[in-house]
C-alpha positions as CSV (number, residue, x, y, z in Angstrom):
1,M,63.9,-20.9,-73.5
2,E,66.3,-23.7,-72.6
3,Q,63.5,-26.3,-72.8
4,H,62.6,-25.0,-76.2
5,R,66.1,-25.4,-77.5
6,F,66.3,-28.9,-75.9
7,E,63.1,-29.9,-77.8
8,I,64.5,-28.6,-81.1
9,L,67.7,-30.6,-80.7
10,K,65.8,-33.7,-79.6
11,T,63.6,-33.4,-82.7
12,E,66.7,-32.9,-84.9
13,L,68.4,-35.9,-83.4
14,I,65.3,-38.0,-84.3
15,L,65.1,-36.6,-87.8
16,T,68.8,-37.1,-88.6
17,Q,68.7,-40.7,-87.3
18,Q,65.7,-41.4,-89.6
19,E,67.7,-40.0,-92.5
20,V,70.7,-42.3,-91.6
21,D,68.3,-45.3,-91.4
22,K,66.8,-44.3,-94.8
23,Y,70.2,-44.2,-96.5
24,D,71.1,-47.6,-94.9
25,Q,68.0,-49.1,-96.4
26,M,68.8,-47.5,-99.7
27,S,72.3,-48.9,-99.7
28,T,70.8,-52.4,-99.3
29,T,68.4,-51.7,-102.1
30,I,71.2,-50.5,-104.4
31,K,73.3,-53.6,-103.7
32,T,70.3,-55.9,-104.2
33,W,69.5,-54.3,-107.6
34,A,73.1,-54.3,-108.6
35,V,73.5,-58.0,-107.9
36,T,70.2,-58.9,-109.5
37,L,71.0,-57.0,-112.7
38,W,74.5,-58.4,-112.8
39,V,73.2,-62.0,-112.5
40,A,70.5,-61.4,-115.1
41,S,72.9,-59.8,-117.6
42,S,75.5,-62.5,-117.0
43,G,72.9,-65.2,-117.4
44,W,71.6,-63.6,-120.6
45,A,75.2,-63.4,-121.9
46,L,75.7,-67.1,-121.2
47,Q,72.4,-68.2,-122.6
48,S,72.7,-66.1,-125.8
49,K,76.4,-66.8,-126.2
50,N,76.9,-63.1,-126.7
51,K,80.0,-62.2,-124.8
52,E,79.5,-58.5,-125.3
53,V,76.7,-58.6,-122.7
54,F,79.4,-59.4,-120.1
55,L,80.7,-55.8,-120.8
56,L,77.2,-54.6,-120.0
57,S,77.3,-56.5,-116.7
58,A,80.6,-54.8,-115.8
59,V,79.1,-51.4,-116.7
60,I,76.1,-52.1,-114.4
61,M,78.5,-52.7,-111.5
62,V,80.3,-49.4,-112.1
63,V,77.1,-47.4,-112.3
64,F,75.7,-49.0,-109.1
65,W,79.0,-48.5,-107.4
66,F,78.8,-44.8,-108.1
67,F,75.2,-44.6,-106.8
68,D,76.2,-46.4,-103.7
69,G,79.1,-43.9,-103.2
70,I,76.7,-41.0,-103.5
71,N,74.3,-42.7,-101.1
72,K,77.2,-43.3,-98.6
73,T,78.1,-39.6,-98.8
74,F,74.5,-38.6,-97.9
75,R,74.4,-41.1,-95.1
76,M,77.8,-39.9,-93.6
77,N,76.8,-36.3,-93.8
78,Y,73.6,-37.0,-91.8
79,R,75.6,-39.2,-89.4
80,K,78.0,-36.3,-88.8
81,R,75.2,-34.0,-88.0
82,R,73.5,-36.5,-85.7
83,E,76.8,-36.8,-83.8
84,E,77.0,-33.0,-83.4
85,V,73.4,-32.9,-82.1
86,S,74.2,-35.7,-79.7
87,K,77.1,-33.8,-78.3
88,M,74.9,-30.8,-77.8
89,L,72.2,-32.9,-76.0
90,E,74.9,-34.4,-73.8
91,K,75.6,-30.9,-72.5
92,V,72.0,-30.7,-71.4
93,F,72.2,-34.0,-69.5
94,L,75.4,-32.8,-67.8
95,N,73.5,-29.7,-66.7
96,K,75.7,-27.4,-68.9
97,A,74.2,-24.5,-70.8
98,L,73.7,-24.6,-74.5
99,N,75.5,-22.1,-76.7
100,E,73.4,-19.7,-78.7
101,N,74.5,-21.3,-82.0
102,D,73.5,-24.8,-80.7
103,I,69.9,-24.3,-81.5
104,A,69.9,-23.7,-85.2
105,P,69.3,-26.9,-87.2
106,K,71.8,-27.3,-90.0
107,L,71.0,-29.7,-92.8
108,P,74.1,-31.4,-94.3
109,I,75.5,-30.1,-97.5
110,H,76.2,-32.9,-100.0
111,D,79.3,-32.6,-102.2
112,L,79.8,-34.9,-105.2
113,K,83.5,-35.1,-104.7
114,D,82.9,-36.9,-101.4
115,A,81.1,-39.6,-103.4
116,F,84.3,-40.5,-105.1
117,R,86.1,-40.6,-101.8
118,H,83.4,-42.9,-100.3
119,M,83.6,-45.1,-103.4
120,S,87.2,-45.9,-102.5
121,T,86.3,-47.4,-99.1
122,L,87.0,-51.1,-98.9
123,H,83.5,-52.2,-98.2
124,L,82.2,-50.4,-101.3
125,V,85.1,-51.3,-103.6
126,V,85.3,-55.0,-103.1
127,P,81.8,-56.3,-104.1
128,Y,81.4,-54.0,-107.2
129,I,85.0,-54.5,-108.5
130,A,84.8,-58.2,-107.9
131,L,81.7,-58.7,-109.9
132,A,82.9,-56.3,-112.7
133,A,86.2,-58.2,-112.8
134,I,84.4,-61.5,-113.1
135,S,82.5,-60.1,-116.1
136,L,85.6,-58.8,-117.7
137,I,87.5,-62.1,-117.1
138,I,84.7,-64.1,-118.7
139,F,84.5,-61.6,-121.6
140,F,88.2,-61.8,-122.4
141,A,88.3,-65.6,-121.8
142,S,85.5,-66.2,-124.3
């Protein structure tokens, strides 16, 4: 029975790491699209001499900032579960018995309010706010 629980935990560790990796890749994709759309809309605004498009580029940054916050929430929830499973597996390697409740895989529960908390982390705030601020400065300076 102990070997069966070990295999379940090992599989859960692999699956949770795959989810963390997936959300890391999605974060890169979100940032890439945000910058691409910001550059395109800013270029359009400069080319067309339509300063209101700079407002659009600022809105684009806010929307992608929110999506990145949600993505970060999902990633952190899976990371937390991965760490829990790692600690359970550490018991196995230290020749300690697993508890009965250590075998039930628990998928993370995602809460939207955590997205707002993650949005306030420095590494998410700076790029999005900086680009949105540039758009607003150019809008008001024009």
